N, C-alpha and C positions, 0 to 999 in steps of 0.2 A: 374600589371604584375606579382608581386611575388605570389599573391594568385592564379593566373591563371596557375601557374606551371612554372615559369621562371627557366632556368637551374641553378643548384647549383654552376656552375663554374664561375659565373659572378664576384665573389669576394666581393659582397656587402651584408650586412645584410638586413633583411626584413625592419627593422626600417629605414635604410638609403634610401632604394628604396622608401618606403612610403613617407618620408619627401621630397624627390626630386620630386615625382609625385605631391604632394600637392602644392609645390611651382609653378610648371608648370601650374597646374589647375587654380591657383589664377590669373596668368597673362593671361591665355587664356580666363577666365571669364571676365576679364577687357576689353580685346580686343573685345569680342563678346557682350558686354553689350548693345551697341546701337541697336542691332537687334538680337533676338534669331535665331539660325541656328540649323540644324540637328546635332546630335552628330557626332563627328569626331573620327574615329578609329585611334589611334596613336600607333606606335611601340616605346617602350622605349629602347634605346640603352645605353649600359654602355661603356664609353670610357676608354682607357688605360692611358690617360694623362690629366692634367687639361685643356690644350689648346683644345684638342679634345672634352672634355666634354663641354666647353663653346661654341664651334662651333656647337655641337649637340643641345645644348639648344637654340641657336639663330635660328637654322633650324626649330625646333619645333614651336617656336613663329611665324616664318615667314609663316609656313604652316597654322597655325590657322588664321593668319591675312588674307591670301589669300582666305581662305574659307569664312570668315565672310564678305569679301568685294564683294561677289557674288551679282549680281543685283537681286532685288526682286521687284515685283509689289505691290504698296500700294492700299488702298481702292479706291482711285480716279483714278486708272488706270495708274498713272504716274510711271515712273521708278525712284526708289531711290537708291542711292549708299551710302554704309557705308565705311568710310575711317578709318582704325584702327590707333591708336596711335603708335608711334615708340617704338619697344620693348626695354626694358631696360636690358642690360647685367646683368647676375647674379653676386652677390658679391662673392669674392673668397671663403668665408666660405661655400657658398652653392654649390660649384663645388665638385663633388665626387672625392675622391682621387683615384689615379691609383691603379690597382690590384697589391697587394704585389708580389714582385718577388718570394718570398718563396712559395706562393700559386701556381704561375704559374709553378714552378719547380715540384710541386707535382701532377699537373694535367695530369697524365698518362691516356691512354685509359681505364685502369682497373677502375680508379676512375669515369670517365665520363660515363662508361657503366658497372657499377658494377653488376647490375641485370642480364644482359645477360651472364656475365662471371660466376656468381654463377650458373645460370641455366645450362650452358654448363658443368661446373664442376660436378654438380649433375647427369647430363645425362651420363657423362663418367664413373663415379664410380658405377652407379647403377648395371651394369651386372658383376661386379668384385667380388661378394661375400664379400663385405667390404674390398676389396683389396687383399684377399687371392689368387684369380685366375687371377689377373691383369697381362697382358703381359708386357714385357719391354717397348714396344712402348706406351702402354696405361699408364704405370706408368710415362714415360717421359712427356707425354702430360698433365697428371693430375698434376704432380709436377710443370710444367710451369705455369698452371693456379693458383695453390696455391701460388707460388712465386709472381705472378703478384698482387694478392689480398693483400698479406702481404706487398708488397712494397708501396701500396697506403694507408696502415693503420699505417705506422710507426709514432711513437710519441704519439699514443693514450694511454689513461689510461683505462684499462679494468674494473676498479671499479668506474668510474665516469660517470654521466649522463646516457644516454640511454644504454651505453655499460654495465653498471652494470646489467640492466635487461636482456640483451642478454647473459651475463655470468652466472647469477644465475637462472637457470631453468633446467628442465628435458630435456635430449637430448639422441638421439640414435646414436650409433657409425655407421657412414656411410662408413668410409674408414680408413684404417691403411696402411701407406706407407712402410711397412716392406717388404724387398726383399724376404725373405723366412720364411715360417711358418711350416716347417716340424716337429719341436719339440714343438714349442709353438708360441704364437702370443702376441704382446704387449698389445692387448685388449682381455682378456679372458684366458691368460696364456696357460697351457697345454690343457685346454678344447677346445682351438682353434688350437691346433697342428693337424697334419695329423691323428694320432690315436684318439685323443680327438674328432675330428669332426665326426669320424666314429662311435664311441660309444655314444657320446653325441651330437646328431644333433642339431645345433644351430637354435633356432626359433626367438630369439631377443637378441640384445646386446645394453646395455645402459651405459652412464656415465653422472651423474648429479653433478652439483655444486650448493649447496643450502644454504640458510640462516637457521640457527638452533637456533634462540634466541640470547640474549645478550651474549657477550664474558665475561667470568669470570675473576675476578681479574685485570680488566683494569681500572676501575673507569671512563670509558668513555662510549659514546653511541655506541661503536663498536659492531658489530654483529659477532657471531660465524659462521664460514663457515664449511660445511662438503662436502665430495665427496663420491659418491656412484658409484661403478662399479657393474653391474649386467649382468650376462649371463643367458639366459633362454634356455632350451634344452629339448629334449626327449631322455631319456636313452634307448638305443637299439631301438629307434624310437617309443617307446610305453609309457613309464612312464614319465610324465611331471616332470621337476625339474628346479632348479635355484641355482646359486652360487652368493653370494654377498660379496663385500668388502666395509666396511664402515669406513671412515677415517676423522680425523680432518684436516682442511686445514689452513695453515699459509702463509700469504703473505710475501715474502722475501724482505728485504731491500737492498740498494745498496751494502753494504759490503758483505752480504751473496751471492748475485748474482755474485759479482766480484770473490769470492772464487770458486764458481761453474765454472765460465769461465776459471779460472786458472787450476782447477782440470781436467776439461774435454777438455781444449784447444778449446774453442768454443766462439761464440758471442751470447749473450742473450739480450732480451729486459727487460724493467722494470716491466713486467707483469708475473714474475715467482712466482709460488706458490709451496709449498711442502705439500704433503698429507701423513700422517702417518696412515696406515690402521690397523684395528684390524685383528685378525685371521679370515680367510674365514669362511663363513657359507654356508653349503650345505643343500638344502631342496628337498625332493622327495615327490610327490603326494599332492593333495589338496592345490594347490597354490592360487586358485581363492578366491575372497572375503576376502582376508587378512588372510587366515587360517594358513599360515606359513609353510605348509607341514606336511604330516603324520610323516615323519622322518626329524628332524631338527638337524644337526650335526655341531659342531664347530671343525674345523680341519685345521691344518697348522699353520705357524708362522705369526707374525705381519710383516708388510713390509712398505716401504716408497718409494715414487717417487717424482720427480719434473717435472712440466709441465710449458711451456712458452706459454701463449696465444698470438697469433700473428695476429688474425683477428676476428672480431665480426660483425654481422649484425642481422637483424630480422629473418633470416632463418638458418644461420649456425654459427658454431664456429670452428676456426682452431687453433690447438695447436701443439707444438712440444715437444718431450722429451728433457729434459735439457742435457743429456749426449751424445746422438747420433743424435739428431735432427730429429728423426722419425716423419713425419707429421701425424696428426690425423684430420679427418673432422667429425664434429658432427652436426646433424640436430635437430632443435627444434621439440619436440613431445608432443602430448596431449593424447597419448595412455593410457588407464586406467591401463594396465598391467605394465606400467613404474613405477607405485607406489607400486607394490607388494613387493618391498624390505622392506617396513615398517613392514608388518606382519611377514616376515621372521626374521627380526632383533629383533622385540619385543618379539617373542616367546623364552622361555627359552630353550637353546639347550642341547643336549647330547654331551659329549666329544667323539671324534673319537675313542679313545681307549676303552671307556665304551661300544661302539658297536663292535669294532674290536675284542677284546678279546673273548667275547662270540661266535662270528662267527668262530673264530679259533678253539674254543673248539668243536662247533657243527660240523664243517668241519672235524676235526680230528676223531670225533666219527663216522661220516658217512663213512669216508675212512677206518677206522678199520673194519667196518662191511661189507665192499664190498668184495664179494667172487671172483669176477673177476676184472681184471685190466681194461678191456674194458666193461663197463656196465653203465646203466643209473645212478645207485647209485654212482659209482665212478666218473662219469663226474660231477654230481651235487655236490658231496663232494669237487671236485677240484675247482668248481666255488665259493663255500662258503669259502673255504680256501683262494682263491685269493682275494675275497672281504674283508675278515678279515685282511689279510696282507696289502692290500691297505689302509684301514681305519686306521690301527694301525700306519703305517709309512708315511701316506700321507702328502703332503705339501699344500693340498687344491688347486692344480692347479698352484701354484706359482713356478716359476723357481728360484732356489736358486743359486746365483753366489757368493755372499759374505754376511757376516753379520757385522754390526757395533758392537762397544764395548758393547752396551746395548742390543744386540741380535736382532736388527731390520734387516730384510732381505732386501737387495737391489736387486731387480730383474733386469737382464740385458735387457730383451726385453721390459720392461715398461719404459725405460729411453731414 
């Protein structure tokens, strides 16, 4: 029954079910030994109490006995009857224990029907441009499904068993539950704000949590974890480009989580991680095949965020920002371009100011030679000057709300 797809809600392990079925089969074989009969299809029921289990056991033996006592004709044409022996009640040790009350308490509709819930969630978020264009009604319905899935996943460890595989993989950002993205978005920063989306049309948005070899200075078999945020775009709808944030991930302990809860006046799970990101990298042109871009620039400050993983399965990951509880839905992906961050990160970058200062000089030179204020040369000079200023003083799309003592930026919308 277990191998045939018995519901996961019965409360018994596969080993327990197999042992119980084997016991029943032994007694049925003893009953039917006098004369072979056609196989009997039996439904295995799991009882809630020992008494009910014993009653169910006797019922199964009785059914088998009735079947084996069917009258059959022998070779001599006479009718022979097979009388089964009286069934022996199972010993107390063989009776399955009742379903634990704690398990029954956790059996919400979201657990029993998790796949339909996930499918409905993905269908709802698909037309929302990763949450940017979601209406209030859509957001309420999406949040209700997210909360339902989270409720059924409480108490899970994101780094143990199959959950670890579901956490450590490449994912696409499918939804961000931020109410407004006029200035910036929690996934993509200023590139996903209203002006950013106009100038840098988003073509893909990813967040990966990956293993990156053994952790240093631990003396254990622990592995180093990294996080990758990558937004792919077309500048002015023409030039392909990407921005990546690469950061080291640390799993927070109970004390650190408690401090965050106190600081942010919120409640977190035990699956909180902190990612400390390097300065953003911006690449333009030739991103395919790991080229890393014709122009590869390191621009902006280092930053740090904390994320709480609240649900995992084979298709999606749900996380919340530690400070504001903003929900994120990530979907597992096998897109080849999801790995383009490697070429961008491996290529030696130019500093933003190393590019910005020359552009300012060129823009100033062009502007000085413009004979008319309204002319193609003046307009081009203004664009070059604007780009030079942007690169020189850019934060790489990161919204700066505050800095820690060591200069790490804590972005408000990423938390």
